[in-house]
C-alpha positions, -999 to +999 in steps of 0.1 A: +727-418-272+760-423-254+783-432-283+805-455-263+833-430-257+862-446-240+870-421-213+906-435-209+916-430-245+894-402-258+911-370-265+890-341-253+895-306-267+885-270-258+855-262-281+861-235-307+841-218-335+841-233-370+814-215-389+831-183-402+808-173-430+773-182-444+792-204-469+801-227-440+765-235-432+761-264-456+792-281-441+776-277-407+744-293-419+764-323-431+785-326-399+785-351-372+776-323-347+744-314-367+733-350-369+739-357-332+724-325-320+692-329-340+691-366-330+693-355-294+664-330-298+642-357-313+651-383-286+642-359-258+610-349-278+600-386-279+607-391-242+582-364-231+553-370-255+521-367-234+540-362-202+534-334-177+561-314-159+547-327-126+547-363-136+566-387-114+596-396-135+628-413-123+653-387-112+688-401-109+714-389-085+732-372-114+701-352-124+696-343-087+731-329-086+727-310-118+695-295-105+714-284-074+740-267-096+713-247-114+699-238-079+733-224-069+734-203-101+699-190-092+710-179-057+739-159-072+713-137-090+700-128-055+736-122-043+744-100-073+715-075-076+712-052-107+731-019-104+716+015-107+725+026-142+710+050-169+703+027-198+672+005-198+686-027-212+717-048-203+724-043-166+761-045-161+757-066-129+752-095-152+789-094-160+798-100-124+773-129-123+788-143-155+824-139-143+815-159-112+801-187-134+833-187-156+855-189-125+834-216-107+819-237-135+846-264-134+844-268-096+806-269-097+806-296-124+832-316-105+808-319-076+780-329-100+798-358-117+820-387-108+857-383-109+861-405-140+844-378-161+865-349-149+889-350-178+860-341-201+852-309-181+873-284-201+852-294-232+818-299-215+818-268-193+823-244-223+787-253-233+773-246-198+790-212-197+778-203-232+743-214-223+734-185-201+740-155-224+767-132-236+784-110-210+798-084-235+764-077-251+744-087-220+720-106-243+705-140-245+688-159-274+683-192-292+720-197-297+726-196-259+697-220-254+713-242-281+745-243-261+728-255-230+711-283-250+746-291-264+759-293-228+732-319-220+741-338-252+778-338-242+767-353-208+750-381-227+780-387-249+804-391-221+779-413-202+771-390-173+734-391-184+717-423-196+687-431-216+666-436-185+673-400-176+656-386-207+622-376-192+638-360-162+663-342-184+635-323-201+608-322-175+630-313-145+665-302-157+657-282-188+626-267-172+647-256-142+672-241-167+643-222-183+633-207-150+669-197-143+674-179-177+640-161-173+652-148-140+684-137-156+665-120-185+642-101-161+667-092-134+695-080-156+671-068-184+690-088-210+685-079-247+672-106-270+701-118-290+695-111-327+658-110-323+636-112-354+610-093-334+574-104-342+585-127-370+602-151-346+585-175-322+598-157-291+625-132-283+646-156-262+636-193-264+626-219-290+633-254-275+606-252-248+580-248-276+594-279-294+594-302-263+564-284-248+543-291-279+554-328-276+541-328-240+506-318-253+503-344-280+471-364-274+458-340-247+420-345-243+413-309-234+440-286-245+442-281-283+463-256-302+434-233-305+430-231-267+466-222-257+459-184-260+430-186-235+443-171-202+423-196-182+441-225-200+477-211-197+471-199-161+457-232-150+481-255-168+514-236-170+529-256-142+523-288-161+532-278-196+563-260-208+546-246-239+519-230-217+544-217-192+561-199-222+528-184-233+521-172-197+555-157-194+552-138-228+517-125-217+533-112-185+563-094-201+546-081-232+517-057-236+492-053-264+473-079-285+490-113-287+485-114-324+506-083-328+536-090-304+538-127-311+523-132-345+541-165-353+529-181-321+494-167-327+493-184-361+502-218-345+468-217-327+452-224-361+470-257-365+445-286-359+465-308-336+497-309-315+515-336-336+514-312-365+525-283-344+554-304-332+566-314-366+561-279-379+582-265-351+611-289-359+611-277-395+610-241-383+638-247-358+660-261-386+653-231-408+652-203-382+680-214-358+701-242-372+706-228-407+711-192-396+747-180-399+743-152-372+734-179-347+757-208-357+788-186-361+789-184-323+784-222-318+813-242-304+827-275-318+850-300-301+855-337-300+820-344-287+801-321-310+822-324-341+824-303-373+837-334-392+814-346-420+790-372-408+798-406-423 
């Protein structure tokens, strides 16, 4: 996945927005960035088929350091508690937490990667900062999640991460990110960004359902029809990202599952996980990658480029 970028000669740039109107979406779908991002999602998907979160996979020093970075961001939530305020959603303390990230992201990333990669930081760190939510609206959604995935893709492209890291990138690093953003959502009562309500998969996330369904492919005991069973998701949520999402939704939402999460409920009718996985990829393209309200905020630079794919 590393595209053999020569760090000495490559010109990095600060990422910026390119998709101004819905008419720009076809250009995005034909771009290098779209091709590379989708390729990254598929490569990670393949790397975790049939694997549990608790599986013993190789964890490189780089992945260790990135896990430490996420750990630091988590401790900041404890250091910056929500403030007492009248409105229910969007606790303004998130802005202080976010400001600290903006100020310290570069320093944190410098510690996490070798010096030879530091010249890429102005480009790479933009995706990390975008990946935790919006500080003006105090919201979080699939566009922010996409930015974090793009951050990981950039690390592959510059060579910080290698192919051997793939299982750990999903099972350890992305899962740790998921726990971090859930804590942010709950602590600061973040609004879902542009939520489709019950017609979407989930108010906040999508990718853990993609990679999480890949983990369950070929499972002898857990079938799509069984993921709504509380015994199943309670017992196996520590091993499977998909089930940890179901458990989390069940904790934060009330009422019948079929009503508050209709789209997920309908997935339980699909016969096997391979079909769920391919169906979710189609849905992700249609509901996230092709949606102007999401992609208008996405950033492009030299690593994730808006140039037409050759």
